[in-house]
Residue, then its C-alpha position, 0 to 999 in steps of 0.5 A: m519442496e515446491i508449494y506449487e508442484g503438480r497439476f494445479g501448481h501453475p493455476f494456483r500460482w497465477f491465482f494467488t500472485f495476481i487475482i487475490p492481490v488485485l481483489v484486495a487492492i481494489n475492494v478494500p479502499a472502495r469499501f472505505l470510500i463508500t462507507p459514510l464517515r460518521p464516527q460515533s465514538l472516540e475509536g471511530w475517529l482513529l482511522p481518519l486520524f491514522a490516515v492523516v498522520a500516516t500520510g504526513v509521515a510518509l510525505a516527510v520520509c519520502r521528502g527526506v530520502f529525496q533530499l538525501a539522494l539529491r545531495s549525493y547526485r552527480s550529473a552524468s554529463s558534467 
């Protein structure tokens, strides 16, 4: 059973595949950027702290994967 069958199948598929993800990807970061960062409590500092920690972890993981890939790299021209 296909979820996008029938007369409105193609428009629904297009809408939920392209429109909704683009709106979320554009509006959510923009909302955080225009909101002033003035945490009033300890919980208010969790989002900026999480962003810094997540950035560091993602950088470390990406660097580790890149270094692992470099160890197994063999040039095609040699």
